[in-house]
C-alpha positions, 0 to 999 in steps of 0.5 A: 500499500502507498504509505501516503495513504496509511493514515487516510480514513476509509470514509474520506476516500472515493470508490475509485481510490478504494478500488486502486487500494484493492478494498473494493472491486471484483477480486476483493475478499468478501470479508474485506469488502464487507468491512469497507461497506459497513465503514462507508454505511456508518461514517458517524460511527466508524469514521476512525478506521484507516486504510492501514487498518483495512490493509491489515485485514486484506493481508490477512485474507491473502495469507491462506494456510499457515506456513511452516516458517522460522517462527516455529520451533524446529523439530527435535533431532532425536524425535522428528515430528510426526502428525500421526503420532502426535494426534492421540485420536488418530493413534488411537484409531490405528492402535485400537484396530490393531490386535497386536498393539494390545498385547506384548510383542517381544523384545517389548515388555509392554503393549504398544498401546500402553507405551503410547498412552501411558503418559497421555496429556502430560504434554502435546506429544508425550514420551513413550513408556519403556517399562515400569515396576508396577506393571503387574500390580497396576495394569493399564486399562486397555479398551476392548476390541471394537471400541470406537469411543474411549476416553484415554486416562488423562495424566498430569505430573506434580511435584513431590514434597515433605517425604522421607525420599526428599530428605535422602534424594540428593545426598543418598539416593541419586548417587547410588542410582547413578552408580548402579546404572553406570555399573550396568552400562545404562546412560541416563538423560535425567533422573527425577521424581514426580506424582501423577494425577489421573483422571479416567472418563470424567471422574474425580482426579486421583493421585498415584504413588511417588515415582522415580522417573528416569529417562535413558538416552534414546536408542541405547538400551531396551526394556529388558535391560531397564527392567533388570536394573530396577531391583537395584533401585529398590535395594537402595530405597530399602536400605534407606527405609523408603517404601511405596515408590514406583520406578518408571523408564522412558527415552529422552534427551535434554535440549537447550532451548535457544535504536530508540529508548525502550517503550514504557510498560503499558497499562492493562487497559491499553490496546498495546498491552501485551503487544509491545513486549519485545520493546518495552522496559518490563522484566520480560524477554530481551535480545533476540527476544530474550529476557534480562534481570537488571543488576547494578554492576558495582562502583561504576554503577552500570546496569547489567542484564542477565541471560544464557550464555548460549543465548548470547554466544554461538561458542559456548565453550570458551570464556568471554569478557568485554573486548571494547575493541570488538564489542559483542552487541545484544539486540532487544529482539531479533529479526524474526521476533520483530516480524512476529511482533508486527504480525501480532499487532496487525492480527489484533487490529483485524480482530478489533476492526471486525468487533467494532463493525459488529458493535455497529450492527448491534447498535442498529439492532437495539431498540431505542427504548433499551437505554442500558444496552445502547449505552453499553454498546456505544461505550464498547464501540468507543473503546474499540475505535480508541484501541485501533487508533492506539494499535496503529500508533504502536505499529507506526512507532515500531516501523519507525524506530525499530526496524533497523538492527542498529536501533535495536541494539540494547547493550554489549556483552560484559561477561559470558563464562563457558557453559559448565557443570563443574563450577563447584561440587553441586554441579549446577549448570552455569549457563549465564551471560551479563551484558551492560545495558544502554542507559539511554534505551532504559530511560523508562525502566521502572523496576524488576517486574514481570509484565504478565501480558494479556493472556489472563486476567489477574483473577484467572492468574490467582486461581492458577497460581493458588488453586485453593488458597487465593481467597482463603489466604488473600493471595493476589496478582496485581491488577495491572498485571505487573508482577514485582520480583521481590526476592530470590528463593533460597533452597530452604524455602524451595523445599517448603512450599507455602501453599497446597493442592485440593488434598492438602499436599504441598504445591508450588505453581511457577510461571515464566514469560518467554519469547516463544510461548509467552506466559506459561505456568507449570508445577515445580518438581519439589526434588531437583533433577539429575541430567546427563548430556550425550557427552556424559556431562552430568548436572543438577537442575531445577525441573518444572512440569507442564501445568495440565493437559490444556496449558501447553508446554511450559517452554519451547525453543526460544524461551531460554533465559526466562525467569521462572517465578511464583505468583508472589514474585519470588524468583526460583530459576533461570530457564536454559533447557528442556526434554522434548518429544517432537515440538512439545517439552514434558520437562523444563530445566533451569538453574536455581537462582540462589546459586546464579546470584552466587556466581554473579557476586563472584564476578561483581562483588558490589552488585545489587539487584534493584530491590530483589532480596537474596541469601547466599547459602 
């Protein structure tokens, strides 16, 4: 579209001009023509509609089917995407008509049906069960032959807290399990714990036993080998007087998930809210869409920000300290994130524009004596028109100030140590980078906050973070959805949650705002996970499970560096990797923030954290 027409109003143009712009005529999409006709028919109510708004609608109409483009995360190299296998209904149809799928076929020790559906709903494409210790005592329900309609039991992974196993997990149980597996030549990817809740055919949610949940490296072993290794684990548990635990095995690998002053954080009532995340000063994602945690760097009073090493550097095996002659620049967002942000703004406009037209129709069809309905519709229409004007202003600002790469330079890398799991005896993953922020771009920075976006209301988030305690305990999310980060969770506090589930069991619901998946909620595992890469590097991690079957994955490729936080604004960890199958993670991993702060203070002894309180353990 001719840029000179971008701000011109539809009601001020002739039919000839509208035809030249592609808004009228024989080959115009019906949805576009309808909107233009409605605007021309109601100039008094839709006089703020511009050519740019209609052009956004026109572009949407011409896009066709969604493309598999760069905004989509890549397939896992270990688990390539399979449309058939990721669709439970299709897979059920195939397996339910295959008699062999219901029986055990050597060398497997469980049926293909159970293998595929045992972890149903813990992610969009859950892992396949390899073997479990309670196979005989707790048979998995399999529908009889010929069943066409059957609800597969739905599972959710939960954390485990305040049990005898928690007390012995790190120092006693895990070291012996790892040694036992190595003696048998088994290569683990992750050793962790969980409790699974199960919902069968619309019934009540029930909870299963504590599970030691072990992922082995794909294509390195078989069901018989892990079955034979399981008695060793029970001997370890028996020696520690721990009972009532089940051992489950599956295959999986850990994968790393990789200008102008910044805009202010908008109020949640503004149409820009949730759409200017890549460019604002809220504590969200920075540099190619990755986040930062501002800290003061000491005597020079620089403002430093924090992200992952693998986010900021292609070479993750060497140390880097600021080279002023050849600085490494950090961008507030990369080209792909910029393109996606623009597309999100345009999509919001097309939705708001259609809503405005519907409100005009509602006003015309409302009886004149229904004063209340007329008033509500007029107010709603006024809000929609104002929203569209604000969105066009946002688009203009992004187009003018952020499309040039140089304008998106946010700072320079100051310290980027190599990724290591051998910093100390704890073996946490050090995957961090600090960068010095351009203070001019941070002119509107307010404080350490997470801008929670526009996906949920404050009330909805309260119910998600504290399912049974929001009202009883008076826990609240700020009405403006700007959540202050107040403290770094200590290890002691992490082990002792201060809220509970419907059964009165301890519970830690956490959130993160990421570049790819935006705001998601998950369940902290309670005990830390122990992971091992394909190169044999062993580490210890914070683990988070997906919230439930409808929430989607807690994280995805492009979410690395996100803060993992509680609804109270306490900071749990910095996210760096996940365990995917296809495009769906069922576990997310991060480094505990109390330990990260310890590493930062080693490099910057005088650093402060803008009001975030912390304790070094």
